[in-house]
ROGUMI-378788 format. One record per atom (N, C-alpha, C): residue in three letters; y, x, z. Coordinates in steps of 0.2 Angstrom, whole numbers, plus 5000, padded with zeros to 4 digits. Layout:
N
AlaYXZ
...
# end
This chain:
62
Met555152875393
Met555152945396
Met554552985390
Pro554253005386
Pro554153075384
Pro553353075392
Val552853065388
Val552053095393
Val551753115390
Ala551553175389
Ala551253185388
Ala550353225392
Gly549853175389
Gly549253165391
Gly548553135387
Lys548053095388
Lys547653065385
Lys547552995384
Ile547852955379
Ile547452905381
Ile546652865383
Leu546852825389
Leu546252835390
Leu545652725384
Thr546252745384
Thr546252625384
Thr546752605380
Phe546752565376
Phe546952525373
Phe547052435376
Asn547352405375
Asn547652345377
Asn546952305370
Asp546352305370
Asp546252245364
Asp546652175364
Ile547052145367
Ile547452085364
Ile548052095358
Phe548352165356
Phe548952185353
Phe548752185345
His548152175344
His547652175338
His547852125330
Asp548252095335
Asp548752045330
Asp549452025331
Asp549551995327
Asp550452005329
Asp550551945332
Gln549751885334
Gln549851825340
Gln549951805348
Asn549751895350
Asn549951905357
Asn550751965356
Leu550751965354
Leu551752025353
Leu552351985362
Asp552251905360
Asp552751895367
Asp552451935374
Gln551751935376
Gln551651965383
Gln551652005383
Leu552152065374
Leu552252145380
Leu553052125386
Leu553152065382
Leu554152075385
Leu554152015391
Arg553651945391
Arg553451885396
Arg552851925402
Tyr552551975402
Tyr552251995405
Tyr552052055408
Pro552552095403
Pro552552175405
Pro551952205413
Glu551752175415
Glu551752215425
Glu550752175424
Asp550752155419
Asp550052115420
Asp549752105412
Thr549752075407
Thr549252095400
Thr549652125397
Gly550452135399
Gly550852165392
Gly550752235392
Trp550452275396
Trp550252355392
Trp550252345386
Leu550152415384
Leu549852425377
Leu549252485377
Phe549552525382
Phe548752595382
Phe549052605389
Lys548652625391
Lys548352685398
Lys548252765398
Ile548452805404
Ile548752875401
Ile548652885408
Ala547952955406
Ala548153015408
Ala548553065405
Pro549053075412
Pro549753135411
Pro549153225414
Leu549453245409
Leu549153325407
Leu549653365415
Gln550253325417
Gln550453365422
Gln551053295426
Pro550353255431
Pro550753205436
Pro551353225438
Tyr551553285439
Tyr552153295443
Tyr552953275438
Glu552553245430
Glu553253225422
Glu553453165425
Arg553053145430
Arg553153055432
Arg553653025440
Lys553953115442
Lys554253105449
Lys554953065450
Asp555253055443
Asp555853015444
Asp555352965437
Leu555152905440
Leu554852835436
Leu554752815442
Leu555052715442
Leu555152715450
Leu554552685450
Ser554552635455
Ser553952625458
Ser554052565453
Pro553652505455
Pro553552435453
Pro554152415459
Ala554052405465
Ala554452405473
Ala555252435474
Leu555352475471
Leu555952505470
Leu556352465462
Tyr555952465458
Tyr556352425453
Tyr556852325453
Ala556352335456
Ala556252255457
Ala556852255462
Lys556952295466
Lys557352285472
Lys558152305466
Lys558152355464
Lys558552375460
Lys559252335454
Asn558352305451
Asn558652265448
Asn558652175448
Gln558652195456
Gln558652095461
Gln559652075458
Gly559552035457
Gly560051965453
Gly560451995444
Ile559752015441
Ile560052035435
Ile559851995430
Lys560151945428
Lys559951915424
Lys559951935416
Val559251905412
Val559251935406
Val558951885400
# end
């Protein structure tokens, strides 16, 4: 989902290709790419919280 905003910080562990597996292995811990401050916070109203996402995807094996 596109979000307009200001990028606050980039995740430094992705400066080389050695750590790209972090994106899939630890998406809620070290696998983030950047942090953004949205210009219009209401744009996020349709995003799921981590708890609701986990509940909705419970039992799905990837």
